[in-house]
C-alpha positions as CSV (number, residue, x, y, z in Angstrom):
1,X,-25.3,66.0,41.2
2,X,-26.7,66.7,37.4
3,X,-25.8,70.3,37.7
4,X,-22.6,69.8,39.2
5,X,-21.6,67.9,36.5
6,X,-23.1,70.6,33.9
7,X,-21.1,73.2,35.6
8,X,-17.7,71.0,35.9
9,X,-18.0,70.8,31.7
10,X,-18.7,74.3,31.5
11,X,-15.8,75.2,33.1
12,X,-13.8,72.3,31.2
13,X,-15.1,74.0,28.0
14,X,-14.6,77.3,28.3
15,X,-11.3,77.3,29.3
16,X,-10.4,74.6,26.5
17,X,-12.4,75.2,23.3
18,X,-12.7,78.4,20.8
19,X,-16.4,79.4,21.5
20,X,-18.0,82.4,20.0
21,X,-21.5,83.8,19.7
22,X,-23.6,83.9,16.9
23,X,-23.6,88.2,17.0
24,X,-20.1,88.3,17.1
25,X,-19.6,86.1,14.1
26,X,-22.3,87.7,12.1
27,X,-21.0,91.3,13.3
28,X,-17.8,90.2,11.5
29,X,-19.4,88.5,8.3
30,X,-21.5,91.5,7.5
31,X,-18.9,94.2,8.2
32,X,-17.0,94.0,4.9
33,X,-19.8,93.2,1.9
34,X,-18.9,93.5,-1.6
35,X,-20.3,95.8,-3.8
36,X,-19.3,93.7,-7.1
37,X,-19.2,90.1,-6.5
38,X,-15.4,88.7,-7.5
39,X,-14.7,86.0,-9.2
40,X,-12.4,83.9,-6.8
41,X,-10.3,81.3,-9.0
42,X,-8.5,78.1,-8.6
43,X,-5.2,77.2,-10.0
44,X,-2.5,74.5,-9.2
45,X,-0.1,77.3,-9.0
46,X,-2.3,78.6,-5.7
47,X,-1.4,75.6,-3.7
48,X,2.5,76.4,-2.9
49,X,4.2,79.5,-1.8
50,X,7.5,80.2,-0.7
51,X,8.4,76.7,-0.4
52,X,5.1,75.8,1.3
53,X,2.2,73.7,0.4
54,X,-0.4,75.9,0.9
55,X,-3.2,73.0,0.8
56,X,-1.3,70.6,3.5
57,X,-1.3,74.1,5.9
58,X,-5.1,74.1,4.7
59,X,-5.8,70.7,5.7
60,X,-4.5,71.0,9.0
61,X,-6.2,73.9,9.6
62,X,-9.2,72.7,8.7
63,X,-9.1,69.5,10.9
64,X,-7.6,71.1,13.5
65,X,-8.7,74.8,14.4
66,X,-12.2,74.8,16.2
67,X,-11.8,78.6,16.1
68,X,-15.1,80.9,13.8
69,X,-13.1,83.1,12.3
70,X,-9.4,83.5,11.6
71,X,-7.6,86.1,10.1
72,X,-7.3,86.3,6.0
73,X,-6.9,83.4,4.7
74,X,-7.6,81.8,1.1
75,X,-10.2,79.0,0.9
76,X,-8.3,76.7,-2.0
77,X,-11.5,74.2,-2.7
78,X,-15.0,76.7,-1.8
79,X,-13.2,80.2,-2.9
80,X,-16.6,81.9,-4.0
81,X,-19.7,81.9,-1.1
82,X,-22.3,83.6,0.3
83,X,-23.4,83.3,4.1
84,X,-27.2,83.0,5.5
85,X,-28.2,83.2,9.1
86,X,-31.2,81.5,10.7
87,X,-32.8,78.9,12.6
88,X,-31.9,75.5,12.7
89,X,-35.1,73.4,14.1
90,X,-36.0,69.8,14.8
91,X,-39.1,69.2,13.9
92,X,-39.7,65.9,14.1
93,X,-39.1,63.2,17.4
94,X,-36.5,60.7,16.6
95,X,-33.7,58.8,18.1
96,X,-30.7,60.9,17.7
97,X,-29.2,62.5,20.2
98,X,-27.5,66.5,20.5
99,X,-29.0,68.9,18.2
100,X,-30.1,66.2,15.8
101,X,-33.0,65.8,19.0
102,X,-36.7,66.7,19.3
103,X,-37.2,70.0,19.9
104,X,-33.7,71.2,19.2
105,X,-33.8,74.8,18.2
106,X,-30.8,76.9,17.4
107,X,-29.3,79.9,15.5
108,X,-27.1,78.6,12.3
109,X,-25.0,80.5,10.2
110,X,-24.0,79.0,6.8
111,X,-21.6,79.4,3.8
112,X,-23.4,78.1,0.7
113,X,-20.5,77.8,-2.2
114,X,-19.2,76.1,-5.3
115,X,-15.9,74.2,-5.3
116,X,-13.5,75.4,-7.9
117,X,-14.1,78.7,-9.8
118,X,-17.4,78.5,-11.6
119,X,-20.6,80.8,-10.2
120,X,-22.5,81.1,-13.0
121,X,-25.4,79.1,-14.6
122,X,-24.8,76.8,-17.3
123,X,-21.2,75.9,-15.8
124,X,-20.3,72.7,-13.5
125,X,-21.1,73.6,-10.4
126,X,-20.1,72.0,-7.2
127,X,-22.8,73.7,-4.7
128,X,-21.2,73.7,-1.1
129,X,-23.4,73.9,2.5
130,X,-20.9,74.3,5.1
131,X,-22.8,74.6,8.7
132,X,-22.3,75.8,12.1
133,X,-24.8,75.4,14.6
134,X,-24.3,77.6,17.9
135,X,-25.0,76.3,21.3
136,X,-28.1,78.3,23.4
137,X,-28.8,77.6,27.2
138,X,-26.6,77.1,29.3
139,X,-23.6,76.3,26.5
140,X,-23.8,79.3,24.6
141,X,-21.3,81.5,24.5
142,X,-19.3,78.5,25.9
143,X,-19.1,75.4,23.9
144,X,-17.7,75.5,20.5
145,X,-19.9,75.9,17.6
146,X,-21.0,72.2,15.7
147,X,-19.4,72.7,12.7
148,X,-20.8,70.0,9.2
149,X,-20.0,70.0,5.6
150,X,-22.5,68.6,3.2
151,X,-21.6,68.9,-1.1
152,X,-24.4,67.8,-3.6
153,X,-21.4,66.4,-6.6
154,X,-17.9,67.5,-6.1
155,X,-17.5,66.9,-9.5
156,X,-20.2,69.3,-10.3
157,X,-23.7,69.4,-12.2
158,X,-25.0,71.7,-14.5
159,X,-28.2,72.2,-12.4
160,X,-29.5,75.5,-13.0
161,X,-30.2,76.8,-9.8
162,X,-28.6,76.1,-6.0
163,X,-32.3,75.6,-4.7
164,X,-32.6,72.2,-7.1
165,X,-29.8,70.4,-5.4
166,X,-29.2,67.9,-2.9
167,X,-26.4,68.2,-0.7
168,X,-24.9,65.2,1.5
169,X,-21.7,64.2,3.3
170,X,-21.0,61.7,1.3
171,X,-21.7,63.7,-1.7
172,X,-21.0,62.1,-5.8
173,X,-17.4,62.3,-7.6
174,X,-19.0,63.0,-11.0
175,X,-15.8,62.9,-13.9
176,X,-16.7,66.1,-15.1
177,X,-14.8,68.7,-17.7
178,X,-14.5,71.0,-14.4
179,X,-12.5,67.9,-12.5
180,X,-10.4,67.1,-16.3
181,X,-9.9,70.6,-16.9
182,X,-7.8,70.9,-12.9
183,X,-6.9,67.7,-12.4
184,X,-3.6,68.0,-10.8
185,X,-5.3,70.3,-8.6
186,X,-8.2,67.8,-7.9
187,X,-5.4,65.1,-7.2
188,X,-3.4,67.0,-5.0
189,X,-6.3,67.8,-2.9
190,X,-7.4,64.7,-2.6
191,X,-4.0,63.2,-2.1
192,X,-3.7,65.9,0.6
193,X,-6.7,65.4,2.5
194,X,-6.3,61.6,2.4
195,X,-2.6,62.1,4.2
196,X,-4.3,64.4,6.7
197,X,-7.5,62.3,7.9
198,X,-9.0,59.2,7.3
199,X,-12.2,59.0,4.5
200,X,-12.0,62.3,3.3
201,X,-14.7,62.0,0.9
202,X,-17.4,61.3,3.8
203,X,-17.5,63.9,6.5
204,X,-19.6,62.9,9.5
205,X,-21.8,65.0,11.6
206,X,-20.7,63.8,15.1
207,X,-20.5,67.1,16.2
208,X,-24.3,68.1,15.9
209,X,-25.3,64.9,17.7
210,X,-22.4,65.7,20.7
211,X,-23.6,69.1,20.8
212,X,-24.9,69.6,24.6
213,X,-24.6,66.0,25.8
214,X,-22.9,65.4,28.7
215,X,-22.6,61.8,28.5
216,X,-21.3,61.1,25.1
217,X,-21.3,57.5,25.7
218,X,-25.1,57.8,25.2
219,X,-24.2,60.1,21.8
220,X,-26.5,58.2,18.6
221,X,-25.4,59.8,15.1
222,X,-26.9,59.3,12.2
223,X,-24.9,57.8,8.9
224,X,-25.9,60.7,6.8
225,X,-27.0,64.0,6.5
226,X,-28.9,65.3,3.5
227,X,-30.5,69.4,3.6
228,X,-32.4,70.4,0.5
229,X,-34.4,73.5,-0.2
230,X,-37.9,73.0,-0.1
231,X,-39.9,73.2,-3.3
232,X,-41.1,76.3,-4.7
233,X,-38.6,78.6,-3.7
234,X,-36.8,79.4,-7.6
235,X,-35.1,82.2,-8.0
236,X,-34.0,82.4,-12.0
237,X,-30.7,84.1,-11.1
238,X,-27.2,83.8,-13.4
239,X,-25.0,83.9,-10.1
240,X,-25.8,81.7,-7.7
241,X,-24.6,84.1,-4.6
242,X,-27.5,86.8,-6.2
243,X,-29.9,83.8,-6.6
244,X,-29.4,83.3,-2.4
245,X,-30.0,86.7,-1.5
246,X,-32.6,86.5,0.8
247,X,-34.8,89.8,-0.1
248,X,-35.9,87.3,-3.2
249,X,-37.7,85.0,-0.8
250,X,-39.7,88.1,1.3
251,X,-36.7,87.4,4.1
252,X,-37.4,83.8,4.5
253,X,-35.3,80.6,3.2
254,X,-36.2,77.4,4.0
255,X,-33.9,74.1,3.6
256,X,-35.2,70.8,4.9
257,X,-33.5,68.4,7.4
258,X,-32.9,64.9,6.1
259,X,-31.3,61.6,8.3
260,X,-30.5,57.9,7.2
261,X,-28.2,55.1,9.0
262,X,-28.6,52.3,6.4
263,X,-29.3,51.9,2.5
264,X,-32.0,49.5,0.5
265,X,-31.8,48.1,-3.0
266,X,-29.1,51.1,-3.0
267,X,-31.5,54.2,-1.7
268,X,-30.7,55.7,1.6
269,X,-33.7,55.5,4.1
270,X,-34.1,59.5,4.1
271,X,-36.2,60.7,7.5
272,X,-37.4,63.9,6.9
273,X,-36.5,65.8,11.2
274,X,-36.1,69.3,10.8
275,X,-36.0,72.4,8.7
276,X,-33.8,75.4,8.7
277,X,-35.0,79.0,8.3
278,X,-32.8,81.4,6.8
279,X,-33.3,85.4,7.2
280,X,-30.6,87.3,6.3
281,X,-27.9,86.9,4.0
282,X,-24.2,88.5,2.7
283,X,-21.5,87.8,0.5
284,X,-19.0,89.3,1.8
285,X,-14.5,89.6,2.0
286,X,-15.0,88.2,5.8
287,X,-17.8,85.0,4.3
288,X,-15.1,84.2,1.7
289,X,-11.8,85.0,3.5
290,X,-12.2,84.7,7.3
291,X,-15.3,82.6,8.3
292,X,-13.3,79.4,8.9
293,X,-15.1,75.8,9.0
294,X,-13.7,73.2,11.0
295,X,-14.1,69.6,9.4
296,X,-14.8,66.7,12.2
297,X,-11.8,64.2,12.1
298,X,-13.1,61.2,11.1
299,X,-14.1,58.5,14.3
């Protein structure tokens, strides 16, 4: 009976989901690598075109499309990035479900990015970590990917390295010079995403805890998720995209996965449950303009 239920679930997923293999997605991401890193800039003017609100269209696309690869488009919030491929691995027993459950292992593609325009050290940079976990086993190539989005501080910080920061699904929003300089842009982004979804300041991670589960009534999801690079992996490059070139780390860059459910005296009860080991990287046109990360709607 269980196998029959799984089979029915797979048939449903195959006819209703936008599923991709990690090989197909990575092939697209790596086929048009940059010979020179671009500086994709933001502007209030870029949010509109031909009488239409581009940011409204982008918000709907981000929340509604589960496709992993889209036709060429412009990322309005995090325009500059570098993509990394590796393995998601849960190494500690815990109460959570899906691909948070021990001992889950799966391929993952991440786009590391900065919000607004700054990419180089010394500027306010808001580091992002958008992840795409690919299901394995019976669901491989059938079920859609589980996407999540983490940021360190939406206002940006003067952190010298991407590997210095902690990125979470409910980031701080500091009132930095970058925010003030682009205040109309920031306010328009916030207003548009606020209309498109409830509580846009926090991105739930239930897609990870639901992945591979056939009984969604038993799903257990952490409230908060955080990733940060393991200590001892600092590379001193001016542009964060060069910093994250996997060749700088002997072809292995590791980030730890933490989760939390409550706060004590204003501090979250973070618990390490696993790690992400990256073994490949690329800065490319498809990474910046075709790779799409679905944002889970608020539940």
